[in-house]
N, C-alpha and C positions, 0 to 999 in steps of 0.2 A: 510952763508950770501948770499943774492941774487947777481947776476951778476951786477956790477956797470955800464955796458955798457948801454948807453942811449936807452930807448925804444921809439918806434914811437908813444907813447901815445900823444894825442893832447896837445900842450903846455899849453893852457888855463886850461885844466883839470888837468894836472900835477902840475900846479902852485897852484891849490886849495887844493891839498892833504897835510895833515899834517901827516907825517910818524913818526914812533917811531925811536929809535936809531939804529934799524936794517934796516930802509928803508921800513917798512911794515905798512899797514893799516888793521885794523880789518874788516872782511867781515861777517856780520850776514846774514845767508841764511834762507829764508822763502818760504814755499809753496805758490805759487801765488794765488791759488783759495780759500784756507782755512785759510791762515794767520798763519798756524802752523810754529813755529820756529824750524828749522831742525838742524842747526849746526853753528859753528863759525869757520872761516878759516882766513888765512892771505894772503894778496896780496901785491906785489910790483907793480911798474909801468908796467912791462912786463906782469905779471899775469893779471892785469886789462885790458891791451891792448888785450891780447889773449881772455879774457872773452867777451869783447865788440865786437870783430871782428869775433869770431868763432861760437858764440851761445851756447858754452859749457863752464862751469865754470872751470877756471884754478886757482890753488893756489900755493903759495910758501910753501913747507913743511919745517918747522923749524927743525923737527927731522931727515928728510932725506937729507936736504940741497939741494933740487932740486924742479923744477916745477913738479906739477902733475895735470893732468886733471881728475876730478872726473868721475869715471866710466870706465876708460880705462882698468883696471884689474878686477874690480868687476862686471862691467855691470850696476852698479847703477848710471846711468847718471843724470846729472843736466842740463836741457835745460833752458837757460836764457830767462826770460820773460821781466825783467827790472832790471836796476841798478840805485840806487839813492845814492847820497852823503849827509851825514848829515850836519847840519848847521855849525859845527866846522871844517869839512873837515877831521876828524880823524876816520871816520867809514863809511862803505858802507852797504847798504841794497840791497842784491841780491835776487830778487824774481825769483823762478825757478819752473819748472815742474819736480819734483823729480820722477825718475824711480827706484823703489826698496828702499832699506834702505839708509839713509843718513849717518848713523853712522858706523864707522869701526867695531863696536861690532855686527852689524847685525840688530840693532834697527832702526825703522823708523826715530827717532830723537835722537840726542845726549843729549837731555834734558829730557830723560825718567825717571831719578832718582829724583822724587819729594821729596823735603825736608820738605814739609808740611808748614802750615801757621806759621808765626812768632808769638811768644808769645805776649800777650798784649790784649788790648781791641779793636784793629782795628783802632784806631784814629791816 
């Protein structure tokens, strides 16, 4: 669980976030120039604050139980180009300049496993 210590995230922004029961907001990450969806991560207020103020994407790792800045160990850095909040306040769109693979498997994107088209007539 993220540290409950208040983050210096701007109050007006923090008030707009709709967090899950763990205090997290989904962060969809997209390559800024191609629109390619790279990955989904999770942020609390502190991770979002770090992302907005450092120019590098920081996440809350649910599996490790700690903050991690993308690329610190792998070299596959995400340079922030923009961050947008969706209309409901429960998801972020983080547009980045991705260096190297975004996925921990070494793939460019975490969405490389195409499941194919849905059955039906397309309507």
